[in-house]
C-alpha positions as CSV (number, residue, x, y, z in Angstrom):
1,M,57.8,-26.4,21.2
2,L,54.6,-28.5,20.9
3,G,51.8,-28.4,23.4
4,A,50.2,-31.3,25.2
5,S,46.6,-32.3,25.7
6,R,45.5,-35.2,27.9
7,Q,42.0,-35.0,26.4
8,P,41.3,-35.6,22.7
9,L,41.3,-32.2,21.0
10,V,37.6,-32.5,20.2
11,E,36.9,-32.6,23.9
12,A,39.2,-29.7,24.7
13,H,37.8,-27.2,22.2
14,D,34.2,-26.0,21.5
15,L,34.8,-24.7,18.0
16,V,37.0,-26.3,15.3
17,M,37.9,-24.1,12.3
18,F,39.0,-26.0,9.2
19,D,41.1,-24.7,6.3
20,L,39.8,-26.4,3.2
21,D,42.5,-26.8,0.5
22,G,44.9,-29.5,1.7
23,V,42.9,-30.3,4.8
24,V,39.4,-31.3,3.6
25,Y,40.0,-31.6,-0.2
26,I,42.5,-31.1,-2.9
27,E,40.9,-29.8,-6.1
28,S,37.8,-31.9,-6.5
29,A,39.0,-34.9,-4.4
30,P,38.6,-35.4,-0.7
31,V,41.7,-35.7,1.5
32,P,41.6,-39.5,2.3
33,G,39.5,-40.0,5.5
34,A,38.4,-36.4,5.8
35,P,34.7,-37.0,5.1
36,E,34.4,-39.7,7.7
37,Q,36.4,-37.8,10.3
38,L,34.2,-34.7,9.8
39,A,31.0,-36.8,10.1
40,R,32.4,-38.2,13.3
41,L,33.1,-34.7,14.6
42,R,29.5,-33.7,14.0
43,D,28.4,-36.6,16.1
44,E,30.4,-35.1,19.0
45,S,28.2,-31.9,18.8
46,T,31.2,-29.7,18.3
47,K,30.8,-26.4,16.4
48,L,32.5,-26.6,13.0
49,A,33.5,-23.8,10.6
50,F,35.1,-24.0,7.2
51,I,37.4,-21.1,6.5
52,T,39.3,-20.5,3.3
53,N,41.7,-17.8,1.9
54,N,40.4,-18.7,-1.5
55,A,38.1,-15.8,-2.4
56,S,36.9,-17.1,-5.7
57,R,33.9,-19.1,-4.5
58,P,30.8,-17.9,-2.6
59,P,29.8,-20.0,0.5
60,E,27.0,-21.8,-1.4
61,A,29.5,-23.0,-4.0
62,V,31.8,-24.2,-1.2
63,V,28.9,-26.1,0.4
64,E,28.1,-27.7,-2.9
65,K,31.7,-28.7,-3.4
66,L,31.8,-30.2,0.1
67,A,28.6,-32.1,-0.6
68,G,30.2,-33.5,-3.7
69,I,32.9,-35.2,-1.6
70,G,30.5,-36.4,1.1
71,V,31.0,-33.6,3.7
72,E,27.9,-32.0,5.2
73,A,28.0,-28.2,5.7
74,D,25.8,-25.1,5.9
75,P,26.5,-21.8,4.2
76,H,26.6,-20.2,7.6
77,E,29.5,-22.4,8.6
78,V,31.6,-21.2,5.6
79,V,33.7,-18.1,6.0
80,T,35.9,-16.8,3.2
81,S,38.6,-14.3,2.9
82,A,36.3,-12.4,0.5
83,Q,33.8,-12.0,3.3
84,A,36.4,-10.8,5.7
85,A,37.6,-8.3,3.0
86,A,34.1,-7.1,2.4
87,H,33.6,-6.6,6.2
88,L,36.7,-4.5,6.4
89,L,35.6,-2.4,3.4
90,V,32.1,-1.7,4.6
91,E,33.5,-0.7,8.0
92,R,35.8,1.8,6.3
93,H,33.6,3.2,3.5
94,G,30.0,2.5,4.5
95,E,27.1,0.7,2.8
96,G,26.6,1.7,-0.8
97,A,30.2,2.5,-1.5
98,V,31.5,1.5,-4.9
99,I,34.4,-0.9,-4.8
100,A,36.6,-1.8,-7.8
101,C,36.7,-5.6,-7.8
102,L,39.6,-7.6,-9.2
103,G,38.7,-11.2,-8.6
104,A,36.0,-13.9,-9.1
105,A,32.3,-14.3,-8.3
106,G,33.0,-15.1,-4.7
107,L,34.5,-11.7,-4.1
108,E,31.7,-9.8,-6.0
109,E,29.0,-11.7,-4.0
110,A,30.7,-11.0,-0.7
111,L,30.8,-7.2,-1.5
112,R,27.1,-7.2,-2.4
113,D,26.1,-9.2,0.7
114,V,27.4,-6.4,3.0
115,G,25.8,-3.6,1.0
116,L,28.7,-2.6,-1.2
117,E,28.6,-2.1,-5.0
118,P,31.2,-4.1,-6.9
119,A,32.4,-2.4,-10.0
120,A,34.9,-2.8,-12.8
121,V,38.5,-1.7,-12.0
122,D,38.1,1.3,-14.5
123,D,35.0,2.6,-12.8
124,S,35.7,6.2,-11.8
125,R,33.2,6.0,-8.9
126,A,35.3,3.5,-7.0
127,V,36.5,4.6,-3.5
128,A,38.6,1.4,-2.9
129,L,39.9,-1.7,-4.6
130,A,39.3,-5.3,-3.5
131,T,41.4,-8.1,-4.9
132,G,41.1,-11.9,-4.7
133,Y,42.1,-15.1,-6.4
134,G,40.4,-15.4,-9.9
135,P,41.8,-17.7,-12.5
136,D,40.2,-15.7,-15.3
137,V,41.2,-12.2,-14.3
138,P,42.4,-10.3,-17.5
139,W,45.9,-8.8,-17.5
140,R,44.5,-5.5,-18.6
141,D,42.5,-5.3,-15.4
142,V,45.6,-6.2,-13.3
143,M,47.5,-3.3,-15.0
144,R,44.7,-0.8,-14.4
145,A,44.5,-1.9,-10.7
146,A,48.2,-1.5,-10.3
147,V,48.1,2.1,-11.5
148,L,45.1,2.9,-9.3
149,V,46.9,1.7,-6.2
150,R,50.0,3.5,-7.1
151,D,48.0,6.7,-7.5
152,G,46.4,6.4,-4.1
153,L,43.3,4.2,-4.3
154,P,42.8,2.3,-1.0
155,W,43.3,-1.4,-1.4
156,V,42.2,-4.5,0.5
157,A,43.6,-7.9,-0.6
158,S,41.7,-11.1,0.4
159,N,44.9,-13.0,1.1
160,T,48.6,-13.4,0.4
161,D,48.8,-17.1,-0.3
162,M,51.8,-17.6,-2.6
163,S,50.7,-21.0,-3.8
164,L,47.6,-23.2,-3.9
165,P,47.3,-27.0,-4.3
166,T,46.0,-28.2,-7.6
167,K,45.7,-31.7,-9.2
168,F,48.9,-30.9,-11.2
169,G,50.9,-29.7,-8.2
170,Q,51.5,-26.4,-6.4
171,A,50.5,-23.4,-8.5
172,P,50.8,-19.6,-8.0
173,G,48.2,-18.2,-5.6
174,H,46.8,-14.7,-5.1
175,G,49.8,-13.7,-3.1
176,V,51.9,-13.7,-6.3
177,L,49.6,-11.0,-7.7
178,V,49.6,-9.1,-4.4
179,D,53.4,-9.1,-4.3
180,M,53.6,-7.8,-7.9
181,L,51.1,-5.0,-7.2
182,E,53.0,-4.0,-4.0
183,R,56.3,-3.9,-5.8
184,F,55.0,-1.9,-8.7
185,S,53.0,0.6,-6.6
186,G,55.1,0.8,-3.5
187,V,51.9,0.3,-1.4
188,K,51.4,-2.5,1.1
189,A,48.0,-4.1,0.9
190,V,45.6,-4.3,3.8
191,V,45.1,-8.1,4.1
192,A,41.9,-9.7,5.3
193,G,42.8,-13.4,5.1
194,K,45.1,-15.6,7.1
195,P,47.6,-15.0,8.7
196,Q,46.1,-11.6,9.5
197,R,43.3,-11.5,12.1
198,P,40.1,-10.4,10.2
199,L,39.1,-13.8,8.8
200,L,39.6,-15.7,12.1
201,D,38.0,-12.9,14.1
202,E,35.0,-13.0,11.7
203,T,34.6,-16.7,12.1
204,I,34.7,-16.7,15.9
205,R,32.3,-13.8,16.0
206,R,29.9,-15.6,13.7
207,M,30.1,-19.1,15.2
208,G,30.8,-18.4,18.9
209,G,33.1,-20.5,21.1
210,T,35.5,-19.8,23.9
211,T,38.1,-22.4,23.1
212,P,38.6,-22.4,19.3
213,L,41.0,-24.6,17.5
214,M,42.5,-23.8,14.0
215,V,43.2,-26.9,11.8
216,G,45.3,-26.3,8.8
217,D,48.1,-27.5,6.5
218,R,50.0,-24.3,5.9
219,L,52.4,-22.8,8.4
220,D,52.4,-19.3,7.0
221,T,48.7,-18.8,6.9
222,D,46.7,-21.3,9.1
223,I,49.3,-21.7,11.9
224,E,50.7,-18.2,11.9
225,G,47.1,-16.9,11.8
226,A,46.2,-18.9,14.9
227,N,49.4,-17.7,16.7
228,N,48.5,-14.0,15.8
229,L,45.2,-14.6,17.4
230,G,46.6,-16.4,20.4
231,I,44.6,-19.7,19.9
232,D,45.6,-23.3,19.6
233,S,46.3,-24.9,16.3
234,L,46.6,-28.4,14.8
235,L,48.9,-28.9,11.8
236,V,47.9,-31.8,9.5
237,M,50.4,-33.2,7.1
238,T,48.0,-33.7,4.2
239,G,48.7,-30.5,2.3
240,V,51.5,-28.2,1.4
241,T,53.7,-28.6,4.5
242,G,56.2,-31.3,4.4
243,L,59.3,-32.2,6.4
244,P,61.6,-29.5,5.0
245,E,59.1,-26.8,5.8
246,L,58.3,-28.1,9.3
247,V,61.9,-28.3,10.4
248,A,62.6,-24.7,9.2
249,A,59.6,-23.2,11.0
250,G,60.4,-20.3,13.3
251,P,58.5,-19.7,16.5
252,E,55.7,-17.7,14.8
253,L,55.0,-20.6,12.4
254,R,54.9,-23.5,15.0
255,P,51.6,-25.3,15.7
256,T,50.4,-26.2,19.1
257,Y,49.8,-29.8,17.9
258,V,50.8,-31.9,14.9
259,A,49.2,-35.0,13.3
260,T,49.3,-36.9,10.1
261,D,45.6,-36.1,9.4
262,L,42.3,-35.2,10.9
263,Q,42.3,-38.4,13.0
264,G,44.5,-36.2,15.3
265,L,41.3,-34.5,16.6
266,F,40.2,-37.6,18.3
267,V,43.3,-38.5,20.3
268,S,45.3,-37.0,23.2
269,H,48.6,-35.3,22.3
270,P,51.6,-36.1,24.4
271,A,54.4,-33.5,24.4
272,P,57.9,-34.9,23.5
273,D,60.4,-35.1,26.3
274,R,64.0,-34.1,26.1
275,D,66.4,-36.9,26.9
276,G,69.9,-35.5,26.8
277,S,70.5,-34.5,23.1
278,Q,67.5,-36.5,22.0
279,W,63.8,-35.8,21.9
280,R,61.5,-38.7,22.7
281,C,57.9,-39.3,21.9
282,G,56.5,-42.8,22.3
283,E,59.2,-45.2,21.0
284,W,60.7,-42.6,18.6
285,R,64.0,-40.8,19.3
286,A,65.0,-37.8,17.2
287,T,68.2,-35.7,17.4
288,V,70.2,-33.4,15.2
289,S,73.9,-34.4,15.0
290,E,76.4,-32.3,13.0
291,G,73.4,-30.5,11.4
292,R,71.7,-33.7,10.2
293,L,68.4,-34.9,11.6
294,E,68.5,-38.5,12.8
295,V,65.5,-40.6,13.8
296,S,65.3,-44.1,15.3
297,G,62.7,-46.3,16.8
298,E,59.2,-47.3,15.8
299,G,55.6,-46.5,16.6
300,S,52.9,-44.2,15.4
301,A,53.5,-41.7,12.6
302,D,52.0,-38.9,14.8
303,D,54.6,-39.5,17.5
304,W,57.3,-39.5,14.8
305,W,56.2,-36.1,13.6
306,R,56.1,-34.8,17.2
307,A,59.6,-36.0,18.1
308,V,61.0,-34.7,14.8
309,A,59.4,-31.3,15.1
310,C,60.8,-30.7,18.6
311,A,64.3,-31.9,17.8
312,A,64.4,-29.8,14.6
313,W,63.1,-26.6,16.3
314,D,65.5,-27.0,19.2
315,H,68.4,-27.2,16.8
316,L,67.0,-24.3,14.7
317,D,66.7,-22.1,17.8
318,R,70.3,-22.9,19.0
319,A,72.1,-23.0,15.6
320,G,70.1,-20.5,13.6
321,S,69.9,-22.9,10.6
322,A,67.5,-25.7,9.7
323,A,68.5,-29.3,10.0
324,D,69.5,-31.3,7.0
325,V,66.7,-33.9,6.4
326,T,67.8,-35.4,3.1
327,S,68.6,-38.8,4.7
328,V,65.3,-39.0,6.7
329,A,62.5,-41.4,5.6
330,V,59.0,-40.1,6.5
331,P,56.7,-42.9,7.7
332,D,53.4,-43.8,6.0
333,A,50.3,-43.0,8.1
334,G,48.9,-46.6,7.8
335,D,45.5,-47.5,9.0
336,G,45.7,-48.6,12.7
337,P,46.4,-47.0,16.0
338,D,50.1,-47.7,15.5
339,R,50.1,-46.5,12.0
340,G,53.3,-45.7,10.3
341,N,55.7,-48.3,11.9
342,L,59.2,-47.6,10.5
343,E,62.8,-48.1,11.7
344,S,65.3,-45.6,10.3
């Protein structure tokens, strides 16, 4: 179930690692409140890192995008799945190795930065293949890469995200391409990005910190990645995870803490209590009756999410099926400390 912290999370952790899409921004717009909350975090002298499974942009481009939405960052604080993939490849093949590159500029730059030579997918000198998200990747290159992998060329994928948030909704991510290549070739990719360890390991190695916290919006990348590493995580409800996904999360996908947004870094986190068949957090009560989630009470939206998560996971673990949430109304976050008052 959820963890508890009597201290605000910013005081309990010396490194906070942020996913970007769905946590700090969506497309070219900031997540509401994120710039102000990140500026406040810098005032606390906490180490920050911005990590992303999106391999299309180099760190300097990420910094420029962050500046455009009012978020201060240094290229050293940005760690991408492309950099993690490049680190894996140079460890395995050595500096100067030629790597077939199927992706965008961010992947090519990451390969060059560690002393590798990115090349076209049909370059016969290539000793391995690196793939990453690239919206302009030609289908002919995808076909050539698939044949090379099937025929034995070692392959490192930047990530396996099946979707990514866009201004027009959830769209296919690099994981769709990885899945296709794996099914065609019969070869499983070596994955550098979340939920695998290389990206988070690289971030902690670079930034330092003994009590890191992963902040993300995706259960199957950000939260599972933190669990794979054995570190705490904060799930924010500003991106791809909604109520149906949260209530269906198995143990490997469950965060340590949950909050509506990044304001959750600056508050303590009570753990919900079991009260008979109900789970209680603040003034909220949540239970699952005949397979249906029921919530009553009022109070903060954060406490609502905490109570709901524990009631739903308790039911999932006992019954083996996710609770029906079709009749549940999700509270608005609001603006104040008791944001999200709702009676349902």
